[in-house]
N, C-alpha and C positions, 0 to 999 in steps of 0.2 A: 504494499499500499504506500507507494512513494509519495512523499510530500513535495520534494523538489528534485530537480536533476542533480546528479552527484556533485557537479562542480559549482552549483548555484549558491551564492551567499544569501543570507536572510535579510540584508539591509533593505529598508524601505519596502518591505513586503508584508502584507496582511493576508492571511489565508483562512478559510474555513475548512476544518478537517474533521473526520469522524472521531479520531482518538489522538490525544497527545500523551505520550509516555515520557515521564521525567525520570531519567536515569539511564546510564549505559553499561550497567553491570550485568551479571548473569540473569537477573530478574527481567530487565528490559529486553535483553537479547532473546530470551526464551519466549517472551510474549510477542515480540516482533516476528519471530519465526512462525508462530501459530496464526497471528493476524494476517500474515502474508499469504495464507492459504494452505500451508502445510498441515497435514492432518495425521494424527497418530491412530494406527489400527492395531488390533491384537494380532501378533504374529502367529502364523499357523504352527501348532504344536507347542505354543507357549503355555506355561502353567503359572498362575498367580498363587502365591502362598495362602491368600485368603479365599477359602472355597466358595463363599457367597459371592464375592466379587468376581471370582473366576467364572462362575456360572453366568453372571450377568454379562460379562465380556463375551463369553461364548455365544450367548443368545443373540448378541448384536454384532457378531464377528464381521459382517459385511458393511457395518456402519463405523465411521470414525468415532473415537472416544468423545470428541467434542459434540457430536450429534446425538450421542446416547443419553446425555443429561443424567448421569448417575449421581444423584444427590448423596452426599455423605461419603463419597469414595475418592474424591479428587486428591486428597493428600497421600493416598497410598497407591496411586496408579503406577509409579515407577519405583522399582526397588533395585535399579542397576547401580553402576558406579556413582558415588555421591557427588562428584564434581562435574559429571558429564551433562551436556545439553543434548536434546533430542536430535537424532539424525547423524551424529558424528561421534563415534567412540574415541575416547582419549587414546587408547592403544593403537587404533587405526591411524589417528593423527600423528602419533609419534613413531609409527611403523614398528611398534613393538619394542622400542628402545627406551627403557626407563633408567633414570639415573639411580633410583633407589630400588634395587631388585629385591631387597630384603622384605619390604612390606608393600610394594606395588603402589607407592604414593608418588604423585607428581610434586614438583617444587612449585612455589608461588610464581616464580618466573615462567615456568612451563605453562601454568594455568592461564597466566595473563596473555601469553602468546596464543594459546588455544582459543581463548575467547575472541581475540582480535581476528584470527584466522577464520573462526567459525562464521563470523559476520560476512567475510569475503566469500568463503566457500558456498554458503547458503544463499548468496546473492541478496543480502539484506542491506547493503551499503546505503541505498537510497532512502532507507527508513530512518537513518541516523544523521543528525546534524551536529557535527563536532564543534568543540570549542565554544560552547554556548553556556550562558549562565541565566537561569530563570530567576527573575526578580519579583514577580508577583503573579498569583493565580487568584482571580476573583470572579464571582458570579455576576453575570449581567442579566438583569431582569428586562425582558423585552417590553417596550412601550406599545401603545395602541397601534402605531403605524407598523412596527415590526411584526406584531401579531397577525397583521393582514397579509404578510408574505414578503415584506421588504427587509433586506439585510441591513445591519448597521453600516453607516457610511464607509467606514474603513475596511470593510470586509470585501475582498475580491474573490470571485468564484473561479476556481481552478477546474477546468473541464476534465482534467485527467484524474482527479481525485475523487474516489467514491464519496457520496454525500449522505449523511444521516439527515440533513436538513437542506432544503432547496427552496427557491422562490415558488416552485410549483406546489409543493406539499405543505408549505407554511412552516414557520419556525417553532421550535420547542418553547416551552414557557421560559426557559433560561439557557444561557450559554456560559461556558467558562472562557474568560479572557486570560490568555497566557502571555505575559510580557517578559522581555529580557533583552540580552545583548549577545552578539557573536564577536569573539576576538579574532581579528584577522592578522595577516602576516606582519604588518608594521606596528602591531601592538595596540592599535586603536579599537574601540568598541563600536559596533553597529547595532542599533536597536531593532527589535522585531516585535511583532504582535501576531498571535494566532488566536483563532476562535474555534472552540471544540465543544461538542456535546458531552464528551466523556474525557476525563483526565485520569491517568494511572500514575500513582506514586510508587516509584521503584528506585528510590535514591539510596537504599541501604542506610546504615546507622553509624558510619565511621567518620563523620565529618568533624564533630565537636567533641573533644575529650572531656570526660567528667572531671570535676575538681573536688578537692578535699574541703576547700573553704576555710583553711586554717591560716594563721599568721605566717607570713614569709613565703607563701606559695608562689609569689611572683618574683622571687629572687632569681638571679641569673643562672644559678646552678640547679634549679628545679625545672624539670622537663616533663612533658606529658606524652612522649612518643619514644619508641625504641630506636628510631633512626638517629636521634640525637646522641644516644649512647654509641651506636656504631660509628658515627663520625668522630666521637671522642677517642675511641679505640684506634681508629685509622690515623688520627693526628697525634697519637701518643700522649694525649692529655690525661688518660687513665691507663693503668697497667698493673702488673703484679705487685709493685712496691707501693702503690698509692693507697690512700684511705679507701675503705669499702664504698661501693656503689649501693645506695639504698634503693631497693625495688619495692614499691607499694602495690599490692593487689594479689589476688589468688586465681586469676584467670589465665587463659592461654597466652595472652600478650605478655603478661608478667613472667610466665614460664619461658617464653622466647627470650626475654631479657636475661634471665638466669642462665639459659643455655648459651647465649652469646658470651656472657661473662666467663662461663666455664671454659669455652673454647679459647679464650684469650687469657686465661689464668688471672682474671680480675676478681678480687675478693667481693663478696656480696653480703649485704644484710637484707633479709627478706621479711617485710612486715605485712600482715594481713589480719583483717578483723575476724574471719571465721575460725572455728576449731578445725583441726586437721581431720576430725571424724565427722564433720558436717556432711550429710548425704547430698547436699546441693553442690558441693565442689565439682567442677567440670571433670576433674581427673577420674572421678568415680563413674562417669558415663562413657569413658573412652576405652575401647578394647586394648589390652596391653600389647597384643601382638602387632596391632596397627600403629600404635603410638608409644613405642618403648621409651623414646626420649622424654615425653611428658611424664611418664610414670617414674622415671629416674628423678625428675624434679620433685614430684610428689613424695617420693621416698625421702629425699633430703628434707623436705618440709616437715615430715613426720619425725625423723630420726636425728636431725641436727639442730634441735632447738636450743635457745640460749640458756634454758634452765639446766639441761643435761650436762653440757660441756661447752668449751670454747673451740670453735673451728676456724682454721686460718682462711679458708676460701669461701665458706658459706655458713651463715647462721640464720636460722628462721626465728621470727617473733610472731607466733600465732596469737589470735585473740588480742591484737594490739592495735591501738589507734595512734595516729600522728597528732601530736599537740601543736607543734610549731617547727618552722625552719628558722634558723638564726643566721644573721649576716656573716658570721665567722666560720661558715661551712659546717655548722652543727645542726643536729636535729634532735628534738625531744620526743621520745616514745612513751606511751602509757599502756603497759600490759595490764590486763584485768587482774593478774595474780600478784602484782607487786607495785613498787614505787616507780616514778618516772625515771627514764634512762636517757642520758644525753650522750649522743655518739658524734664523733667526727666523721664526715663523709666527703667523698670526692665529687659526687653529684647525686641527685635524686631523680628517680623515674617514677612518676605517679601514673600507674597504669590500671585504673579502676573502672574502666568502661568508657563508652562513647555514647553520644546522642546524635540523632540525625539533624541535619541543617534544613529545617523547614521554614526558613525565614521568609519564603515567598508566600506563605499562607498567613492568614490573620491569626494573631497570637501564637505564631509558630506551630499552628496545627493542633494546639492543646484541646480544642473542642472536639477533635476526632478521636481522642483517646478513650480508653476504658474509664479513666478518671479525668474528667475535663479540667480539674484544678491543678493537675501535674503536667510536667513536660512529657512529650512522647519519648518512650524508652522501650527498647526491644524487650527487656526483661521485666521491668517494673510497670510500664504503662504502654503497651502496644496499641496501635490503632484498632479501633473496634469495628469489625467487619461482619457481613453476612458470611457464614462459613462455606456456603455453596457458590455464591456469585462473587465474593470478595469485594463487594461494594460496601463503602462505608455506611454504617448504620445512621450516622449523624448528618450525612450529606448525600443526596441523590447524584448519580452520575459521576461520582468520584470513587476510584477504586484504589486499593493498596495491596502490595504483595512483598514477599521476601522478608528481610529482617524487621521492617517496619511493623509487621504484624506478628513477629516472634518466630518466623521461619528462618532459621539461621543457615541451614544446609541447602545446597543447590538441589538436592533431590526433592526437597519440598517445593522449590520455586516452580517446578514443572506443574504441580497441582494447582498453584495459584494461577499460572498462565492458562491452564485448561479451564479453570472456573471462570476467569474473566472472559476468555474467548467464547465459551459456551453461552454466557449471559448476553454478550453483544451479538452473537450470531442469532440467538433466539429473538432478540429485539429487532434485528434487521429483517428476519423472516416475517415477523408480525407487520413490519412496514412494507414488505414486499421488495426490499432493497438489499438483498444478500450480496456481500462482497464476493466476487468471483474467486474461486479457489484455483489459483494458478500454480501453486506448489505441488510437489509430489508427496505421496503419503509415506509415512515413516512407520515401519513395523516395529 
């Protein structure tokens, strides 16, 4: 469903389009694949582990999964490789050559290249407009003139783009106005405006780091990303003989920082609020055979605590909160089991999670969450959606998928893409304006 020719810039362009997808990660790519007409079918001889779902799939084996409208089953459609998108297996893409033969896992660099190549191989380039920043998404209520079939003045009809609304069939009660700018080669910004009946939020949740909110968190030696630590290692600002690096957090990003420190023999102090026996720890949800390195970190967290003994390269402080950071490169910790502890550190990495950047929505999208009084958060407050259509319960014609609704693994994104596509296809059929299915089916 191309919006523009591949080489076209968005400058001074206003278009009406059926769907605007905000985000170019796995969520947006997978949805673009299905909206372009590709349809998943049950492969001959395939067996789904859920017998009820398997029977439903077999009954409709000649119909695509999109057309079968199996409510309640979208999240379990695909149980293949966790990081794959439909129609292109990771092993086929790498020609069977994996860097990590021990556990059959791709590196982040390989995955990034896979997703970029996927867009090209599947012919989806025209669906994506690169180097753009969305600054506002707002609902436009049509006035009396528009309700009679006249488009807003700034909207130009693109005859090559399938329409959910046209001057002939009348306008819907409201449209979404999507504004932003595109960065071009000389660094300048070219504004654009799109009008859509449907908007899909597929931005992920890794834009804004969560903060502790303690004294000294803005000091120059306190960071909120692992890349700052990697740069410090490369520039020899930290090393084996330096004061320990403080890592705050008990998630996989914090574990990555610990692993990076271990590879470069940098001493680490690891502080986190949870108990090592907390069942909610991510390490307890990961298979040991697939993630041996993360389980090594978890073993250190359990066995190399500050109470037991002193360790030269790694010491954990479970059930501990950060009180403050001090200008003289010190940090005050407060364990639940004792008095405050002041440590000298070389740098601090606060890795306690991230929030999505939804600044283009009113109140940063808070009104879309399960709890409208709190910011949108993948774990604590995801966007509230209809579980079958993935449409937001608080706003019609705006959908969300991926980490924004708590689906962190790519294998779940396929279910979101199927749910949204099924919903839009059903609505198009009701209007008698089904988008032509130009893609090939995917077994």
